N, C-alpha and C positions, 0 to 999 in steps of 0.2 A: 378593348381591354380595360376600360376605366372601372368596370364593375368588379373585375377579378383582382383581389389583393395580390400585389407583386412581391415575391420574395426578395428580389433585388430591384430597387426603385428605377434603375436605368433600363430595365427590361420593359419599357413602355414605348409606345410610338403610335403613328397613324397607320391603321391597318385597313385593308379592304375586308368586307364581310367574310370572304372566303378564307383569307389568311388568318383572320381573328378566330374563326371557327376551328380551323386546323390547329392553331396554337392552343386553344382551350382544350381540345381533345388530347393533345400530347402532354401538356404540363399542368392541367387543371388541378390534379391531386396534390401537386407540390406548389400551389399558389403562384403559378406564373413563371417559375424558373426551372430549367432542367437540372436535376441533381444526380440521377442514377445513370449507370451505363446504358441500360435499356432505353431510357429516354433520349440520351445522346444519339444512340443509333437511329431511333425513329425520327428525331429532328434532322439528322444527316440525310436520311433516305427521303422523307416526305417533304422536307422544307428546303433542302439544298441539292437534291438530285443525286445523292451517293448511290452506288450499287450496294447490295448487301455485303459483298466482299470488302468494299472500301469502308463501310460502316463498321464491320467487324475489326478492321485494322485500327479504326478510331477507338473502339472499345478496348482493344488490347493495349493501346498507348495509355489509356486512362487507368488501366489496371496494373501498370508496371510501377511497383513501389520503388522509391529511391532512384527514380529515373526522371530526369527533367528534360523538357524540350520536345518530347514525342508528339504531343498534341499540336504543337506549333506548326508542324509540317502540313496540317490540314487547313490552315487558316484561309488561304486564298480560295480554295475550292468551297469551303463551307460558307464564308462570307459572300463570295461571288454567286454561289448557287442560291442562297437565300434572297439576295437582292434581285436576281433574275426572276424569281418566283413571286415578287411583289412585296417582300418585307423591306422596311426602311433600312438604309445603310447603317445608321447609328444603332439600330436595334440588332441587326445582324452582327455588328462588331461587339456589342455588349454581350450577346449570346455566346460568341466565341470566347470572349474574355472570361466569362463565368466557367465555361468548360475547361479552359486552360488553367484557371485558378485552382481547381482541384484535380487537374489532370494526372498528378503523380500519386494520388491516393483515392481515385474514384472507386466506387463499389456498386454492386448490383442491388436492386430493390429488395431482393429476398434477404440479403445480408442485413440491410437496414431494418427490415421487419424483425429479424431475429435479435438484433441488438436492442431494438426498442422493447421487445418482450422481456429480454434479460434485465434491462434497466428498470422496467416497471416492476417486475417480480422482485428484484433485489431491493428496490426502494420500498415496496410494500412490506417485505419481510423485515427490513431494518426498522421501519416505522412501528410495526405491530409486534414484532418479536425480536428486539435487539439482542437478547441473550442468545437465541438460536443463531442469529446472523453472525454474532461475534465468534461463537464456538466453531461454526462451519468455516469461517475465514481462517481461523487459526489452524484448523486441521487440514486446510488446503495449502498451507505454506510449503515451500516458497512460491509466491505467485506474482512477484514483481513489484508493483507500484507502492502499495502500502506495507509498512513494516509492522510486525506484531505489536511493538510498543505503541504505535499510533492507533492501531485497531483497539487495543485495550483501553487507552485513555479516552477514545471517543465513546466506547461503550460505557465507561464509568460516568462520563458527562451526561449520558442518557439514562442514568439511574440503574445500570446493571452492576450487581455485586460480583466482583472478581475474587475468587479464592485461590490461594497460592498452591504451588506444587507440594504434594504431601505423599509420603511413602505409604500411608494408610488409607488415603482417600482417592488418590489419582490413579487413573488408568493410563495406558499409553497415549490415547487421544484425549483432547480436551472434552469434558463431559458437562452435563447439566445436572444440578442437584436441586431438588424441589425444596422450597422454603415453606414455612408454616402458612403463609398467606396464599399459597398456590402458585406463586411466581417461581422463577428459577434463578439460581446463582450459577456462574460459570466456574467450574473447577478446572484449573490448568492441568494439562496432561504431562506425563513424564517425558514426552517427546520434546518439551520445551527446554529440558536440561541438555546443554551443549556437551557433546562428547559421550553421552550415555548411549550404549548400544541397545537397539530395540530388543534383541534377544534377552539381555539382562533384565530389561524393564518388564517384558512379558512374563518372564519366569518369576520375578518379584510379585507381580499382580496375581498370577495363577496360584502360587503357593501361599499367598496371603489368604485367599478365599474369603470366608466370612469372619475370620478370626484375625483382628488387627495385630500387628507386631507389637509386643509389649516393650521392647527395648531394641537398641542397636544390635546387641549381641544376638537377640532372638531373631531379628531379621537376617543377620549374617549366617546363622546356623540353618534356619528353615529354608531360606531362599538360595543359600549357597552362592551369594552374590560376591564376585571378585572384589577385593579391596579397592581396586582402581575405580570400579563403578560406585562403590560406597563413598569414595572420596568425591566423585563428581556430584553425587546427591548432596553431600555435605556442603560443597561449594555453592550449590544452588539453594541452600537453606531448606531442603526438603524434609528435614527431621524436626524442625521447629514446631510446625502446626500440631502434630500429634504426640511426638516423643519429647518435646520441650528442650531439644538440644540446639543451641546456637551453632553457627558455622564453626567457630574455633573449638568449641566444646566437642562437636561431632568429629572434627578432624583429629583432635587429640585422642579421642576414644578409639578411633579407627586404627591409629598407630599401635594401640595396645592389643588389638585382636591378633591371635595366632592360631594356626591350625591345630596344634597339639602341644601340650606342655612337655618340656624336657624331663627326663627321669628325676633330675635333682629337684624339680619343682612340681612333682605330681600332687603334693598336698595343696590343692587349690585354696583350701581354707586357712592355710597357715597365716599367722598374724603378720609375719614379715612381708607377705605379699599384698596385704591390704594397705596399699599406698593411700595417703590422703588425697582428696580431690585437688586437682591443679587449679590454682587461682588465676585464670586467664583474664586478661584485660578485655573488657567489652569493646567491640568496634564502635567507632563514631557513626553517626547517621550517614555522613557523607561517604565513608568507607563502605558501609553496607550497600548504599545505592550503587557505588562503583562495582562492587562484587555482583550485585544483581544483574547489571548490564553485561558484565564480563561472562557470566555463566548461564544467563537466561535470555539475554537480549532485551530485557525490559525490567522495570521495577514497579512494584505496587506501593512502594513508599512514596515520599514526596518527590516531585519533579526536581532534577538536579539544579535547574535554574532558580528554584525557590530558595535554595541555600545561598545562592550568589546574589539574590535580589538586592540586598543592602549595598553591596559593592557596585553592582551595575547601576543602581540609582545614583550613587555618588559620581559615576562617570557620565551621567546624563543619558543613559540608555533606558528607554521606555520598554514596556512589555510589548509582546507581539500583538496583543489585543488592542493596545493603545495605538500602535503603529498602523494597524489595519483601519482603525477608526479615524485616523487623521484626515484632515481635509486635503483635497487635491492641491498640490503645489507646496504643501507645508514640509519643511525640512525636519526629518526625524532620524533618530539613532536608536537601533534596537539590537538584540542579540538572541540567539537560540541555537538549539541542536539542529544540525542539518539532517532533515529527513529524506529529502529527494533532491537529486541533481538531474537535470535533463538538458540536452543540447541537440534538438532535432536537426536533421540534415538540412531542413528548409529554413533554419533560424539564422543562417549566415554568421555563425560564430557567437551567437547570443546564448547565454546559459540561464536556465530558469531553476530557482531553488525554492524549497519550502523549509522555513525555519519554525521551530516549536519551542515554547517555554510553558510555564505552568498556567498561563492564561489562555493559550490556544496557539494558532498557527498564523503565519504571514508569508506571503509570496514575495520573492525577490527576483528582479531582472538584473543580470550582470551583463552589461554591454560588452561588446567584443574588445574594445580598447582596454577596459579594466580587466577583463579576463586574461588577455595576453600579458598585461603588466603584473598580474598576481595569480598566475595559473596554479602555482604550487598550493597557495592558500585555498583557492577556489575548489580544487580537486581533493585536497587532503584534510582540510579542517573538519573536525566533528562539532566543535563549538565555534560559532562565527558571529562576529559583530559587524554590522553594516550601517551605513548612513546614506541618505539620499532624499 
């Protein structure tokens, strides 16, 4: 076995020519260690003397997700059978330990090949066509691990231009818009607007056709969009790109829309009805960002932590990028938005978090004792400061 690279260093030992040849035939493609259910079955049958039925029971134990201890029942027979057929005892024990290690999530080789193909294809697409990759992921939401805001920021870091939701440019899905240089910008779709019914959005797009809406009133009349849907578009700032209406301006204008004038006010051009424009106070940048997250789930403005950076710096909190780059053993304090929380069943109460600020992301391990002491913060905080 000396010439065959071992996936796990402990899977080495003194073999007879016959046992070495058998082992190479079984696990050569995985560099010396059994990884797949099919390999485990062949090892059990050919190296330990299992019957096909017993080997299938081993496979079933390896395929039982969230179930622990199933593989352990086969230890004596597997180790004893391998030793009886000439394999070193320590090697037989190491083989079983490896099977036991992934016994609760083992998978067949065909699944591994499929996963590998998906990973390769996704990586190729993200590398060569990040705009297409970004749009496809957004249109596939919700899909679990990565949040739309994280997908958008990653695309921007890779040079993709992201264009906001717009009543005159967006369709229901996120689309690609060709740029003068032949590359594409990503135009966010109306589906990003929280609370907007698909039927209202589809009607808005269909009745828009090739003639953009000239004003909010034009949109209201042509698309016959309910005022509730108009308000959600206003909250998402979807009138600003083409109609030039800020959130508050659009919200105020929507309140002035009415289905038909009362008889007393039929003269729409009467001077007393021409009220002066309302002088609405502009939102602060911070408020705009909060509204973006509330109604879109992301913001194309600055990252929220960029606004807090001076205060965080005064508190001794470094950026996520600096925390990630810190040397092993160095004490650091950082803060960020909580993107992901995970507590796998096999983690024994340990929680894994991903925090993000304007510089990037950093991973945090919350040990069980700390999690139990601060469960409410660990589970509920959107903005979190950590040290360690």
